[in-house]
C-alpha positions in Angstrom: 66.2 88.2 119.2 63.9 85.8 117.2 65.6 84.2 114.2 63.0 85.7 111.6 63.6 89.1 112.8 67.6 88.5 112.5 67.2 87.2 109.2 65.7 90.3 108.2 68.6 92.3 109.8 70.9 90.2 107.6 69.0 90.6 104.4 69.0 94.7 104.9 72.5 94.7 105.6 73.3 92.4 102.6 71.3 94.6 100.4 72.8 97.6 101.7 76.5 96.3 101.1 75.5 95.1 97.8 74.0 98.3 96.4 76.9 100.6 97.7 79.4 98.2 96.2 77.6 98.9 93.0 77.6 102.6 93.4 81.4 102.5 94.3 82.1 100.3 91.3 81.0 102.9 89.0 83.9 104.9 89.8 82.0 108.4 90.3 83.8 111.3 91.9 83.9 110.9 95.6 81.4 113.5 96.0 78.9 112.1 93.8 79.5 108.5 95.2 79.0 109.9 98.8 76.0 111.5 98.1 74.1 108.2 96.6 75.5 105.9 99.5 73.8 108.4 101.8 70.6 108.1 100.3 71.0 104.3 100.4 71.9 104.1 104.0 69.1 106.4 105.0 66.8 104.0 103.5 68.2 101.0 105.2 68.1 102.9 108.4 64.2 103.4 108.0 63.9 99.7 107.4 65.7 98.9 110.5 63.7 101.6 112.6 60.4 100.0 111.1 61.3 96.3 112.3 62.4 97.6 115.9 59.0 99.2 116.2 56.9 96.4 114.8 58.9 93.6 116.4 60.7 94.8 119.3 63.4 92.6 121.1 63.0 89.3 122.8 65.4 90.1 125.6 67.6 92.9 127.1 70.6 91.0 125.4 69.1 91.1 121.9 68.5 95.0 122.5 72.2 95.6 123.5 73.5 93.6 120.8 71.6 95.5 118.2 72.4 99.0 119.2 76.0 98.0 120.1 76.9 95.9 117.5 74.4 96.1 114.3 73.0 99.7 114.2 76.3 101.7 114.5 77.8 99.6 111.8 75.2 101.1 109.4 75.1 104.6 111.0 78.9 104.9 110.8 78.6 104.7 107.1 75.9 107.3 106.9 78.2 109.5 109.1 81.4 108.4 107.0 79.8 109.3 103.5 77.9 112.4 104.9 81.3 113.7 106.2 83.2 112.9 102.9 80.4 114.6 100.8 80.9 117.9 103.3 84.8 117.6 103.3 85.5 116.9 99.5 83.2 119.6 98.4 85.1 122.0 100.4 88.2 120.7 99.5 90.8 123.5 98.5 91.8 123.7 94.9 95.4 125.2 95.8 98.7 123.7 96.1 99.5 119.9 97.3 100.6 121.7 100.4 97.4 123.6 101.1 95.3 120.5 100.4 97.6 118.4 102.9 97.1 120.8 105.4 93.4 120.8 105.0 93.3 116.9 105.4 95.4 117.3 108.6 93.1 119.6 109.9 90.2 117.2 109.3 92.1 114.4 111.3 92.8 116.6 114.2 88.9 117.3 114.3 88.2 113.6 114.4 90.9 113.0 117.2 89.5 115.7 119.2 86.3 114.0 119.2 88.2 110.7 120.2 90.0 112.7 123.3 86.6 114.6 124.3 85.1 111.2 124.8 87.9 109.2 126.0 86.3 107.2 128.4 83.8 105.8 126.0 86.4 105.6 123.6 88.4 103.2 125.9 85.3 101.2 126.5 84.7 101.0 122.7 88.5 100.1 121.8 88.6 97.5 124.6 85.6 95.7 123.9 84.1 96.4 127.3 80.6 95.1 128.5 80.3 95.6 132.0 78.1 99.1 131.6 76.3 97.7 128.6 72.9 98.0 130.1 73.4 101.5 131.0 74.7 102.5 127.4 72.7 100.2 125.3 69.1 99.9 126.6 66.8 102.5 125.4 64.9 102.5 128.9 68.2 103.4 130.6 68.9 106.3 128.6 70.6 109.1 131.0 72.0 112.9 129.8 74.5 112.3 132.5 75.9 109.5 130.7 75.9 110.8 127.4 74.1 113.8 124.9 74.7 113.4 121.4 72.4 115.3 119.4 73.1 113.3 116.2 70.5 110.6 117.5 70.7 109.5 121.1 67.7 112.0 122.3 66.0 112.6 119.4 64.3 109.2 118.6 63.3 107.2 121.9 62.4 104.1 119.9 65.6 103.8 117.8 68.5 105.2 120.1 70.4 104.6 123.0 72.8 106.9 125.1 75.8 105.3 123.4 75.1 103.9 120.0 75.5 107.1 118.2 78.7 108.0 119.6 80.1 104.3 118.9 78.8 105.1 115.4 81.1 108.1 115.2 84.1 106.1 116.7 83.7 103.7 113.7 83.1 106.6 111.1 86.0 108.8 112.4 88.6 106.1 112.2 87.4 105.0 108.6 87.7 109.0 107.8 91.2 109.1 109.4 92.3 106.4 107.1 90.8 107.9 104.2 92.6 111.6 105.0 96.1 109.7 105.5 95.4 108.2 102.1 94.7 111.3 100.5 97.9 113.1 102.2 99.8 110.0 100.9 98.7 110.8 97.4 99.5 114.3 97.6 103.1 113.8 98.9 103.4 111.5 95.6 105.8 111.8 92.7 104.2 110.7 89.4 101.7 108.8 91.6 104.2 106.8 93.6 104.2 107.9 97.1 107.1 109.1 98.6 106.3 107.5 102.0 105.9 104.1 100.4 109.1 102.8 98.9 108.2 99.0 98.4 110.6 98.5 95.8 107.7 96.2 94.1 106.9 96.6 90.3 103.9 94.7 88.7 105.3 92.6 86.0 102.3 90.8 85.1 99.2 91.9 82.8 97.4 95.1 84.0 94.0 93.5 83.7 95.2 90.8 86.1 96.0 92.9 88.8 92.5 94.7 88.1 91.0 91.1 88.5 92.7 90.8 91.8 91.7 94.2 93.0 88.0 93.8 92.4 88.5 90.2 93.9 89.7 91.8 97.2 87.0 94.4 97.3 84.5 91.7 96.8 85.9 89.8 99.6 85.6 92.7 102.2 89.1 91.8 103.6 90.0 95.4 103.3 89.3 98.0 106.0 86.4 95.3 106.7 84.9 96.2 103.6 84.6 99.8 104.5 86.7 101.1 101.6 85.8 102.4 98.0 87.2 100.4 94.9 88.9 103.5 94.1 91.0 103.7 97.3 91.8 99.7 96.7 93.0 100.5 93.1 95.0 103.7 94.2 96.8 101.4 96.8 97.6 98.8 94.4 99.3 101.7 92.2 101.3 103.0 94.9 102.5 99.4 96.1 103.2 97.9 92.6 104.3 101.2 90.9 101.8 101.1 88.3 98.7 103.1 86.7 95.8 100.9 86.3 94.2 103.2 84.0 90.5 103.0 83.5 90.0 99.7 85.7 86.3 100.1 85.6 86.0 99.7 81.8 88.8 96.8 82.2 86.1 95.0 84.9 83.5 95.2 82.2 85.8 93.4 79.9 86.5 90.6 82.6 82.8 90.3 83.3 82.2 90.0 79.4 84.8 87.0 78.9 83.0 84.2 77.3 85.1 81.5 78.7 86.4 82.2 82.0 85.7 85.5 84.1 88.3 84.5 86.7 91.4 83.7 84.8 94.2 85.2 87.1 92.5 84.0 90.2 92.4 80.6 88.7 95.8 80.6 87.9 96.8 82.1 91.3 94.8 78.9 93.0 96.6 76.5 90.7 100.1 77.7 91.4 99.6 77.9 95.0 98.2 74.3 95.2 101.3 73.2 92.8 103.6 74.5 95.4 101.9 73.2 98.3 102.4 70.0 96.7 106.0 70.5 95.9 106.7 71.8 99.3 105.2 68.5 100.8 107.7 66.2 98.9 
């Protein structure tokens, strides 16, 4: 793949990630967030398709890399947010027990897809490469290999036998994580999950934990960056037995600081360096 084209792919992905984080930081309801994210991702996929049609690939290796590793990472986000929109829109308004059952059924549906495609799922999870030419080259599409109406045989220029299936594997794993998180919240008592008894309490300033939460989100080290700021914040609340309140407004206060936007992060670094220095003596 030519270096210039690779850079263009990187720009499309970086812009998409930035725009998705911007939407997530607005702390909308998940249905609104999902709808806006779907719109953004569709635009990015159109850019990718135009790049492929205009530039093609320099080699089969480049083509395989794109359809196996690059495209599924973007399409999986489209599937993830599209499914979240549908599922949360239909979420029952009844008891916690009813809602938990609803999410447990959604987990079963995702698991069913893995079971139906277990050989491909094993290939995906094992990071195998021995059939990549068959699965991820457009000229080798074969109905005997896979027929996925979500994309594999709809667009001859922008699909292969298995890229849509790989996208679903990634999306469904993300969805299962989301469903488990929601079930955990529904099993809670006063916001503290009964299944998570860490025994930890945050005794510092609330805004310091919010600063740390946004830093972790910005670094993309939780779920490979495929998680909303709302979910990370809820995880912090559960772990440290605290209500973060309106953390988006608090983030605006952090941004508005005149002297130092990262007071807590800087203090963390300073204290860690001091501890390292001390341990060497």
